[in-house]
N, C-alpha and C positions, 0 to 999 in steps of 0.2 A: 504494500500500500504506500502510495506516495505521500509526501508531507502535506500536500494540498488536500488529498483525500482524507487524511487523518484529521485535519482541521475541520472538514465539513461533516465528519461522522460524529454523531451524538452517541455516547455510550449507554449501556443498559445496566441497570441495577438488578441483579438476580437474587431472589430470596431463596436460599438453598437449604432444604431440610437435610439433616444428617442423622445417623443412627442414634437411637436412645439407649443402645446397649450392644446388640449384636451387629458387628460391623458388616455382616453380609447383607444387611437391610439397606445399605446405600445403593442408590440407583445408578445405572450406567450414565444417565444424563447428568446427575449430580457430579460424578467423577469427571466427566468431560468438561462440564462448566468450570469446576474448580481448577482444572488443569489449564484452561484457556484464558481465564480472566486476567486482567492486569493486576488487580489487587483483591485481597480478601479482608473484609471487615469481620473481626472475630470478637466474641464476647470475652474470651480468654485466649490470647495468642499461644500460650504454652499448651493448653488443652487441644486447640485446633491443630497446632504443630504436630502433635502425636498422631492425629488422624491423617494429616497430609503425608507424614513420613511413612505410615503404614501402607499407604497406596502409592508411595514414591512420587508424590506430587510436589514439585518445587515451585512455590508461589510466594509472593510478597504479602505479608499480613500486617494489619495494624489493629490496635485495640478499639473496640466500640462497645461501651458498656453504659450502665445507668448513669454514671457520674460524668461522662463526657459526650454523650451522643448529641445533645443539643448544640454543643460547640463544633462537633465533627460534621454535622448535617450539611452545613454550607460548603465545607471543604469537599465532601463527597460529591455534592452537586457540581462544584467547579471541575472536579476530575471527570465527571460524566460529560460535561460540556467540552472538555478537551479531547473527548473521544475514547476515554478509558472505560473498559467494562469492569464492573465491580461485583463481587459476590458477597452477600451478607449471610453469616452463619451464627448460630448460637452454640453453646456447649454441647447441646444434644437436642434432637427433634426439630420442629418447625420454628424458625425465628418469629419473634413478636408474640408468641403464645405464652404470656407471662415471662417474656424475655425482652431485652432491649431491641430497638429498631423503629419504634413508632414515629419518633421525631424525624428520622431520616426519610422513611417512606412517605410520611405526610407532606414534608417539604417537596419531595420529588414529584408527588402527585399534583400538588398545588401549582408547581412551576412547569408542569408538562413533561418531565423526564420519564423515560420508559422504565417501568418496574415489571419484572416478569417472575412468576413463581416457578420454582423447581421442586415440586411436591415430594413428600416422603413421609417418614415416621413422625408420629405425634403421640405422646403418652396419653393424652386425654381421649383421643379417638381409639387408640389401641385398647385402653382400659374398658371403655364403655361397650365396645364391640364384643367383649368377652364377659360382661358383667351379668347378663341375664336380666337386666332391667330394660324397661321400654326404651326404644331408640327412635320411635317415629317422631318424637319431639324431645329435645334435651337442651340444657343450657350449661355453658362452661363459665364458672365463677372465679377462676383463678385461685389465689391464696386467700385464706381466711384473715379477718382483721386481727390486730395484735392484742386487743384487750378483751377480757372475758365477756363483759356485758354485750359488747358489739358482736362478738362471735355468736352468742346465744341468739341475738336478733337476726344475725346472718343465716343461721341454720333454720330458724323459724320461717323466715321469708322464703328460703330455698324450698322448704317442704310445702309451704302454702301455695307455691307456684303451680303445683299439680303436675309438674313434669320432672323427669330425671335431671339431677344436678351433678355436675362433675367438678370436683374441688381438688386443688393441690394443697399439700401441707408439708411443712418442713419437719425434719426428724426431731429437732429440739422442742417442737410445739405440739406434736401429734397427740400426746396423752392429755394435755390441757384442753385441746380442741375436742377430743372425744368425751371428756368429762362435761364440757359445756354443751355438747350435743345431747348427752344423756339428760342434763338438767333442763334443756329447752324442750326436748321432744319425748323424753321418757327412756328408761333403761332398755325397754323392749323394742325401741325403734330399729327397724331393719336397715342395714347398710351393706355396702360392698366395698372392700378394701383391696387395693392392688399395690404391689411394690416390685421394684427391680424388673420391670417388664423387659422381655427379650434377653435377660441376663441369666446367669447360672441359677441364681436363687429366686427366680420369678415366683411370686406368691399371690394367690387370690384367697380372700376370706369373705364369706357371705353369711350374715346372721345378725342377731340383736347386737346393739352397740355394747351392751354389758359383756357379752361373750367376746367381742373384739378386744375390749379393754383387757380382759383376762388373757386372751391369746397373746397380746403384745407384752403384757407384764410378765408372764411366765418365762418368756425368752426375750430379754430386752434387745438382743441384736435384731429382732424382727422390726424394731422401730427405726432401723437405719435404712438408708437408701433413698431412692426416688419414690415418693408416696402419692397415690391417688385415692381419694375418698369419693364414693358415689352414693347419693341419697335419692331414694325414690320419692316422687311427688305424692302429696296427700291425695287419697282417693276421693272421688266425687261424692258429695253428700247425697244421701237418699232419704226419703221420707216414708214412714210406714203409713200406708193408705188403709186406715181402719174402715170397717163397714159404715160406721157412723159418719166419718168424713166423706166417704164416697156418696152416701145417701144425701148429705147436705149439699154437696157439689152438684149432684144431679138435679135437685130441686131448684137451686139458685141459677143453674145454667139455663132454665127456661125463661129467666128474666134478665140475664146479663151475660157478657162474654165469659168463656171458660176461665181465662186468666184472672178476671175479677172475682169470679166465684171461688177460685182456689185461694185468693187472698182473704176473702171473708172466712172460709173454712179454716184456713191456717191460723188466723187470729183467734177464732173460736176455740180450736183444739190445742193451741199453743205450739203449732208447727211452723216450719220455715216456708214462706210463700213460694219462693222459686223452686225449692226442692220438691214441694208437693206438686206444683204445676208440671215439672219435668217428669215426676213419677207417674202422674196421670197420663201424660202424653205417651210415655214409654209403654205403659200398660195397654193403651188403646192401639198403639202400633203393633203390639204383639198379637 
């Protein structure tokens, strides 16, 4: 490529997923991209250096982490405008998923630079796919708050959402978080716990939070590693349709819409209006 062509070429920022444990999970496209880019932005250059060395990739790396990414964002954009291609990687998995990179990608998108994903491993997706929990709808909530009261509210809100929640937790805080989860939702609250995915000591646990606490306390080494906690959503409320409520609704329905009739019956029998209405609709559809 001539100097003039280089000046006219705008570089691409590649968001490259790397293995979360098993190195065989890296894609051919990721290896090709890492080998061909001009620079690699790494959360920890020493950690990424070991990955590159394993695959015999010789590339220039520079640090991009929580403490410097806002300052580095403009520099990265300048390099892209000079025609350089740059790969952004985290220590493991897909960048930006509870990892640095947002400020860079956001600035690049705002100013029209090309950002391209090179997809691959992600601990959250790997965990939920094997959890046995509903996956038609789910939410990723990142790490829990640092303080106990905020954590309890966090777990309550996640559960009340009604859908599966995927949560990351650190090794030094997992037991405190589980105790807060138990306080917020009860010791019998069902959870799924996963650690060290794709690694030698990959572990899944499914059961009440009280049993998970015992499981982790009995062998403290189980608290170490990369941890994912998954929480099922609260089930939909149902209302018992008593013969008396059903009879009243039938009488009222001759004078008013069904929804209003359910509201009157719910108030009379101390039931929840929306739950009663949904139960009547479901019963009639059956």
